[in-house]
N, C-alpha and C positions, 0 to 999 in steps of 0.2 A: 504494500500500500504506500503510494507516494506521500511524503510529508507535506505540510502546508506551506513550506518555505519555497521561495522562487528558485527553481533549479538553474543550473548553468546553461544558458541558452544562447544560440546565435540567431541574430535577426537579419533578415534580408528584405529590402524594399525596392520597388521599381516604379517609375513614372513613365508614361508614354502618352502621346496624343491619342484621342479617341479613335476607335476603328470606324466610327460614323464620320465619313470623310467630310461632309458638309459642316460638321461642328468641330473639326480637329484643331482649329485655331482658338476655340473657346473652351473645349472640354478635355480634361486630362483624366486618364484612368490610372489608378494606383493599386498596387497589390503588395502585401507583406506576409511574411511567415516567420514563425518562431521554430527553430530547429534544435532538437536535443540529440546529442551524439551518445551512443551507447559504448560499452567497453570494447566492442568489436569494430569501432569506428564506422558504424552504420548510422545514418541519419534517420530521425523520426520527426515528422512535422507535427507539432502538438497544438499549433494555433495558426489561423489564417485571418487576414483582413483584406477586403477589397472595396473599391468604391470609385467615386468620381469627384473631380473639382471643376466647378463651372465658374468661368470668369463672367460675372454678371455685369460688371462695369463695361466691359467691351461688348457684351451681348446687347445692352441697351442702345448701342450705336447702330445696330442692325435690325433690331426687333422692336416694333411699336408695341407689341404685346408679349411680355416675357412668358406668360402662361403658354403661348403657342410653342415657344422653344421648349419649355418643360414637357409639353404634350408629345413632342417629337423625340425626346430622349428615351423615356421608358415610362410604362404605366405607373410605377411607384412614384417616380419624380413628378409625373403629371398630377397624381393624387396629392402629393405633398404640397405642390404649388397652390392648390385651392385653400390651404391652411396658412401659408406664410406670405403670399403675395398680396400687396395692397397698393393701389395707385401705381401699378407697373414697377414695383420695387419690393424687395423683401428687407426686413429690418432686423438688426441685432439688438435685442433688448437686454441690457445688462442686468442680470439677476443678482449679482453679488456686490455691486458697487452702488454708491449713493449718487446715481446719475439718472435724472428724470427723463432725459431725451432718448429717442430711439436713433441708433446709428444705421444709416443705409448700408446694406451689404455690398461689399466689393466682390464677394464670391460666396458660393455655396459648396460645402464639402458634404457629400452624401455618402454615408457608409452603407454599402449594399450588403455586406456580410462581415460579421465578426464571429468566429467560431473557435472555441477551445475544446479540445478532445475531453470527453467526460471525465476520464481518470486524472486529468490535470487541472480541473476547475478548482476554484477557491484557493488559488495559490498566487493571485495577483498577476497572472499572465495576461488576461484580457486588459487590465489596467495598463500594463506595460506596453501592450500592442498599441493602444490608443496614444500613449505618451510618445512612443517612437514615431507613430504616424504624424503627430503634430510637429515633430522635429524635421520631417522630410517634406511635408506638404505645406505650401504657403498658406498661412492662416490669418493674414492681415484683413481686418474688418470682415470676418467670415462667420457665417452661420453654419454650424455643424448639425447635421440631421441624420436620423436613422429610423428604421421601423423596428420597434422593440418587440418583435415576434421572432422566435427562433427560426432561422433559415437552415433546415436540416433535412437529412434524408430519412423519411418516415420508415424506411426498411430497417433502420438501425436505432432510431430514437424517436419517440412520439412527442408531438407538440402538446404536452399536458398543461392544464391550467397552472400547476405548480411550477413548471419550467418557465412559463410566460411571466408569472409573478416574480420569480427569482431574477429573471433578466431585467424586468422593469425596475426592481429594487436596486440592482447593480448599477444601471444607468442613472438612476436618481441620485445615488451616492456620489456619482461623478459629476453632478451638476446639471444633468439633462432635465428638461421640463417637458410636460406633455403638450403636444400640438395636435389637436384633433384626437380621435380615438386611438389610433395606432402609432402615431409618430411621436418622436421626442427630439427636442432641439437644444442647442447649447451655444452660448456666446463663446467664440474661440478665444476671447481675451481671458477666459477662465481656464484655458488649456495650459498644461505645464510649460511647454516650449514658449508659448506666447507670453506667459507671465515672466519667464526668464529674460526674454528679449526686452520686455517693457522695463523690467528692473535695471537691465544693463543700459538701456537708453537713458533712463532717469539718472543713473549714476554718471554717465558721460555729461549730460546737461548740467548736473550739479557741480561736477569737476570744472566745467568750462565757466560756470557762473562764479566760482570761487577763485578762478585764476586771474 
């Protein structure tokens, strides 16, 4: 039985323009995996993540209706758009800061899948995957969204109410909030890498003002 501590893992991530050629200048696909090496030097993929980053700022230059773009990418992103788009824009609402205003999104990061193998759950691997993703994918003025329903193969694991509840609890602890019945969203300013960048930028500005 694996322990509850984070094992020694190797993380791999890749970014590439979307295979949907007409959106390749606006849409990036990303994938990542966490790999565990056994004593025989054989690899085991214990977690996977994949999704898309949509450059909304550039998209608004070409699309009078952003929802039409969402409709063309995938059914899930189309459905998400009905919850987050207002006045042809989506907004990042800061949940953890004393900021009353809504910040227009420069981009949307949609997590299509985040899966940790059952025997390796409850060991912070999912949290680490999201942290690593935020270090690889540009998160400036970004709304992060996902569908908090397990994307799994029913032949091996059932979508039980208990599993759905567990996943929604996991994402809530990470700062995601409900948007509609199935989706959850998060201000990327609350992501680990973005917080670190913000702190570093504030430190540089402070040093410059003191010099």
